[in-house]
C-alpha positions as CSV (number, residue, x, y, z in Angstrom):
1,X,-5.0,-10.4,-13.7
2,X,-4.1,-6.2,-14.2
3,X,-6.1,-4.0,-12.3
4,X,-5.9,-0.2,-13.4
5,X,-7.6,2.9,-12.1
6,X,-8.1,6.8,-13.0
7,X,-8.6,7.6,-9.3
8,X,-5.5,9.1,-7.2
9,X,-7.1,7.1,-4.4
10,X,-9.3,4.0,-3.9
11,X,-11.1,2.9,-0.9
12,X,-12.6,-0.2,0.0
13,X,-13.8,-1.4,3.7
14,X,-15.3,-5.2,3.8
15,X,-16.2,-8.0,5.7
16,X,-15.5,-11.4,4.2
17,X,-15.9,-15.1,5.2
18,X,-12.9,-17.1,5.8
19,X,-12.6,-18.6,3.0
20,X,-12.8,-15.8,0.7
21,X,-9.9,-15.2,-1.5
22,X,-8.6,-12.6,-4.6
23,X,-7.9,-13.4,-7.9
24,X,-4.0,-13.0,-8.6
25,X,-3.6,-9.6,-9.4
26,X,-1.3,-6.5,-9.7
27,X,-1.7,-2.7,-10.4
28,X,0.0,0.3,-11.2
29,X,-0.3,1.8,-7.8
30,X,0.3,1.1,-4.1
31,X,-1.9,-0.3,-2.0
32,X,-1.8,-0.7,2.1
33,X,-3.8,-3.8,3.1
34,X,-5.0,-3.3,6.8
35,X,-6.5,-6.4,8.8
36,X,-9.2,-5.2,11.3
37,X,-9.6,-8.6,12.4
38,X,-9.2,-12.0,11.4
39,X,-6.1,-13.4,9.4
40,X,-5.1,-13.9,6.2
41,X,-1.9,-14.9,3.9
42,X,-0.7,-13.2,0.9
43,X,1.5,-14.3,-1.8
44,X,3.2,-11.6,-2.9
45,X,6.2,-10.7,-5.4
46,X,7.1,-14.2,-4.5
47,X,7.1,-14.2,-0.9
48,X,4.7,-15.5,1.6
49,X,3.2,-13.3,4.4
50,X,0.7,-14.3,7.1
51,X,-1.3,-10.9,8.3
52,X,-3.1,-11.2,11.7
53,X,-5.4,-8.5,13.4
54,X,-3.6,-5.2,13.3
55,X,-1.0,-6.0,10.6
56,X,-0.4,-3.0,7.8
57,X,1.0,-4.3,4.6
58,X,2.0,-2.1,1.9
59,X,2.2,-3.6,-1.5
60,X,4.0,-1.9,-3.9
61,X,3.1,-1.0,-7.5
62,X,3.0,-4.0,-10.1
63,X,3.7,-6.5,-7.4
64,X,2.1,-9.6,-8.3
65,X,-0.2,-10.6,-5.5
66,X,-2.8,-13.3,-4.3
67,X,-4.5,-13.4,-0.8
68,X,-5.9,-16.5,0.4
69,X,-7.6,-18.2,3.6
70,X,-5.3,-17.7,7.0
71,X,-7.6,-19.1,9.3
72,X,-11.1,-20.6,9.5
73,X,-12.3,-17.1,10.9
74,X,-14.0,-14.6,9.1
75,X,-12.0,-11.4,8.5
76,X,-12.6,-7.4,8.4
77,X,-10.0,-5.4,6.3
78,X,-9.5,-2.2,4.6
79,X,-7.6,-1.5,1.5
80,X,-6.3,2.1,0.2
81,X,-5.0,2.7,-2.9
82,X,-2.9,5.3,-4.2
83,X,-1.0,6.9,-6.8
84,X,2.6,8.2,-7.0
85,X,0.9,12.5,-7.2
86,X,-0.6,11.3,-3.3
87,X,2.9,11.1,-2.0
88,X,5.3,13.0,-4.3
89,X,6.5,15.0,-1.2
90,X,7.9,11.7,-0.1
91,X,9.9,11.7,-3.4
92,X,11.1,15.1,-3.1
93,X,12.3,14.8,0.2
94,X,14.0,11.6,0.5
95,X,14.9,11.2,-3.6
96,X,13.8,8.7,-5.7
97,X,16.3,5.5,-5.0
98,X,15.9,6.1,-1.3
99,X,11.9,6.6,-1.8
100,X,11.8,3.2,-3.8
101,X,13.8,1.4,-0.9
102,X,11.6,2.4,1.2
103,X,8.2,1.7,-0.5
104,X,9.4,-2.2,-1.1
105,X,6.8,-4.7,0.4
106,X,6.6,-5.2,3.8
107,X,4.1,-6.2,7.0
108,X,4.2,-3.8,10.5
109,X,1.9,-4.5,13.2
110,X,0.2,-1.5,14.6
111,X,0.5,-1.3,18.1
112,X,-2.9,-1.0,20.2
113,X,-2.2,2.4,20.9
114,X,-1.6,3.5,17.6
115,X,-4.5,1.6,15.6
116,X,-7.4,4.3,16.1
117,X,-5.0,6.7,14.4
118,X,-4.2,4.7,11.5
119,X,-7.8,3.9,10.9
120,X,-9.1,7.0,11.8
121,X,-6.8,8.4,8.4
122,X,-8.4,5.2,6.5
123,X,-11.8,5.6,7.3
124,X,-11.4,9.9,6.5
125,X,-10.3,8.6,3.0
126,X,-13.7,7.0,2.5
127,X,-15.8,9.6,4.2
128,X,-13.6,12.2,2.1
129,X,-14.3,10.2,-1.3
130,X,-18.0,10.0,-0.3
131,X,-18.5,13.5,-0.4
132,X,-18.3,16.4,-2.3
133,X,-16.0,19.0,-0.8
134,X,-13.2,21.1,-2.6
135,X,-10.8,20.3,0.3
136,X,-11.0,16.6,-0.2
137,X,-8.3,16.5,-2.5
138,X,-6.0,18.0,-0.1
139,X,-7.5,16.3,2.8
140,X,-7.2,12.7,1.3
141,X,-3.5,13.2,0.3
142,X,-3.1,14.3,4.1
143,X,-4.5,11.1,5.3
144,X,-2.5,9.1,2.7
145,X,0.7,10.8,3.7
146,X,0.0,10.3,7.5
147,X,-0.4,6.7,7.2
148,X,2.6,6.0,5.3
149,X,4.7,8.0,7.6
150,X,3.0,6.0,10.5
151,X,4.0,2.6,8.4
152,X,7.6,3.9,7.7
153,X,8.3,4.7,11.4
154,X,6.7,1.4,12.7
155,X,8.9,-0.5,9.9
156,X,12.1,1.2,10.7
157,X,11.5,0.1,14.5
158,X,12.2,-3.4,14.4
159,X,9.9,-4.6,17.4
160,X,7.0,-3.8,15.0
161,X,8.3,-5.4,11.6
162,X,6.5,-8.5,11.1
163,X,8.6,-11.1,10.0
164,X,7.9,-13.6,7.6
165,X,8.9,-16.7,10.1
166,X,8.0,-19.0,7.7
167,X,8.3,-23.0,9.1
168,X,8.1,-26.4,7.9
169,X,6.1,-26.9,4.2
170,X,5.1,-23.1,4.0
171,X,9.2,-22.6,4.5
172,X,9.7,-25.0,1.6
173,X,7.4,-23.6,-0.8
174,X,9.0,-20.0,-0.2
175,X,12.5,-21.5,-1.1
176,X,10.2,-22.7,-4.4
177,X,8.7,-19.6,-5.2
178,X,12.1,-17.5,-5.1
179,X,14.0,-20.1,-7.4
180,X,10.5,-19.7,-9.8
181,X,10.9,-15.8,-9.4
182,X,14.7,-16.0,-10.0
183,X,14.6,-18.5,-13.3
184,X,11.2,-17.8,-14.9
185,X,13.0,-16.6,-18.1
186,X,14.7,-19.7,-18.5
187,X,13.0,-23.2,-19.6
188,X,11.8,-24.0,-15.9
189,X,9.6,-26.9,-15.2
190,X,7.5,-28.3,-12.6
191,X,9.9,-31.3,-12.3
192,X,13.0,-28.9,-11.8
193,X,11.5,-27.3,-9.0
194,X,9.7,-29.9,-7.0
195,X,13.6,-31.5,-7.4
196,X,15.1,-28.2,-6.2
197,X,13.3,-28.5,-3.1
198,X,13.4,-32.3,-2.5
199,X,9.6,-32.9,-3.3
200,X,7.7,-35.3,-5.7
201,X,6.3,-33.4,-8.6
202,X,2.7,-34.2,-7.3
203,X,2.9,-33.4,-3.8
204,X,4.8,-30.2,-4.9
205,X,2.4,-29.4,-7.1
206,X,-0.8,-29.7,-4.6
207,X,1.6,-28.2,-1.8
208,X,2.5,-25.0,-4.1
209,X,-1.3,-24.4,-4.9
210,X,-2.6,-24.9,-1.2
211,X,0.4,-22.4,0.1
212,X,0.1,-19.8,-2.7
213,X,-3.1,-19.7,-4.2
214,X,-1.3,-20.2,-7.3
215,X,-1.1,-23.3,-9.6
216,X,2.6,-23.8,-10.5
217,X,2.0,-23.3,-14.5
218,X,-0.7,-20.4,-13.6
219,X,2.2,-18.7,-11.5
220,X,5.0,-19.2,-14.2
221,X,3.1,-17.6,-16.7
222,X,2.1,-14.9,-14.6
223,X,5.2,-14.2,-14.3
224,X,6.3,-14.4,-18.0
225,X,3.5,-12.5,-19.3
226,X,3.9,-9.6,-16.7
227,X,7.5,-9.3,-17.6
228,X,6.7,-9.1,-21.2
229,X,4.1,-6.7,-20.7
230,X,6.9,-4.2,-19.5
231,X,8.9,-5.0,-22.3
232,X,6.0,-4.2,-24.6
233,X,5.7,-0.7,-23.3
234,X,9.0,-0.2,-22.1
235,X,11.2,-1.5,-24.8
236,X,11.3,-1.3,-29.3
237,X,12.0,-5.2,-29.2
238,X,10.0,-7.3,-31.3
239,X,7.2,-9.5,-30.2
240,X,9.4,-12.6,-31.0
241,X,12.5,-11.1,-29.1
242,X,9.8,-10.5,-25.8
243,X,8.8,-13.6,-26.5
244,X,12.3,-15.3,-25.8
245,X,13.4,-12.9,-23.5
246,X,10.0,-13.7,-20.9
247,X,10.5,-17.4,-21.1
248,X,8.6,-18.5,-24.1
249,X,10.4,-21.1,-26.5
250,X,7.7,-20.3,-29.3
251,X,6.5,-17.0,-30.4
252,X,3.2,-18.3,-31.6
253,X,2.3,-20.1,-27.8
254,X,3.6,-16.8,-26.5
255,X,0.9,-14.6,-28.5
256,X,-1.6,-17.4,-28.0
257,X,-1.2,-17.8,-24.0
258,X,-0.7,-13.4,-24.1
259,X,-4.5,-13.0,-25.5
260,X,-5.9,-15.5,-23.5
261,X,-4.8,-13.9,-20.4
262,X,-5.2,-10.1,-21.5
263,X,-7.6,-10.7,-23.9
264,X,-5.8,-9.0,-26.8
265,X,-2.6,-9.9,-29.1
266,X,0.8,-8.6,-27.9
267,X,0.7,-6.3,-30.3
268,X,-2.5,-4.6,-29.7
269,X,-1.5,-4.3,-26.3
270,X,1.2,-2.3,-27.3
271,X,-0.7,-0.5,-29.6
272,X,-3.4,0.4,-27.4
273,X,-1.6,1.6,-24.4
274,X,0.7,4.4,-26.9
275,X,-3.0,6.2,-26.5
276,X,-3.6,5.9,-22.6
């Protein structure tokens, strides 16, 4: 699912039951996901991350992700979504190539003595968005900048960067997910991936769903459709060429799947985006 927003910054703070999970989605903005309590598991761009209290995750633009249950405890989190516009000074300072490297997916643990500062900035964004003041847009950008600086400094200090540290089945499923990301444009099957990680088809299917929140076919199609969307918007290739380059063996089947997932045909999607 693609989520779009016309707002340069979106703030959301929620308490949820442990069993709550988000749908698979991606968006054209960056996202900070900060866990105030409890634990969550986030599957983002083919990688598994286990988050606990005080962890701050950066999710890049257009990174497909899915949030699932981390434990049996309820949780509270803050999400901040923000556009390139909000952090333009960072691009000007570091250059686009280095900036893009800095903004890759990552998780840091905010130390206790710095959590209040991060939370003040995050809640400050929420307060600004709920009031009408001519200075709010400036203050919001300052808050976003301060959070990003805190995140980048903690990420640079290896002490606070949170490793994936996956074990057992999680590690095996991570290996499988990486294989799918690498081969989704090919004629890859559940049997191929299960064999790659030395699991039976049935057991692999069950564990992949439990671990990532995606069914195998659901994830494979999501990757292919996301790639197709990028090509529809950024190339002049025909629908048939895009279908085959995205891993589909039949352009009619591609059109059916695309319309079911996106709600419009590939051609309508391309034309509609031209006027956005």
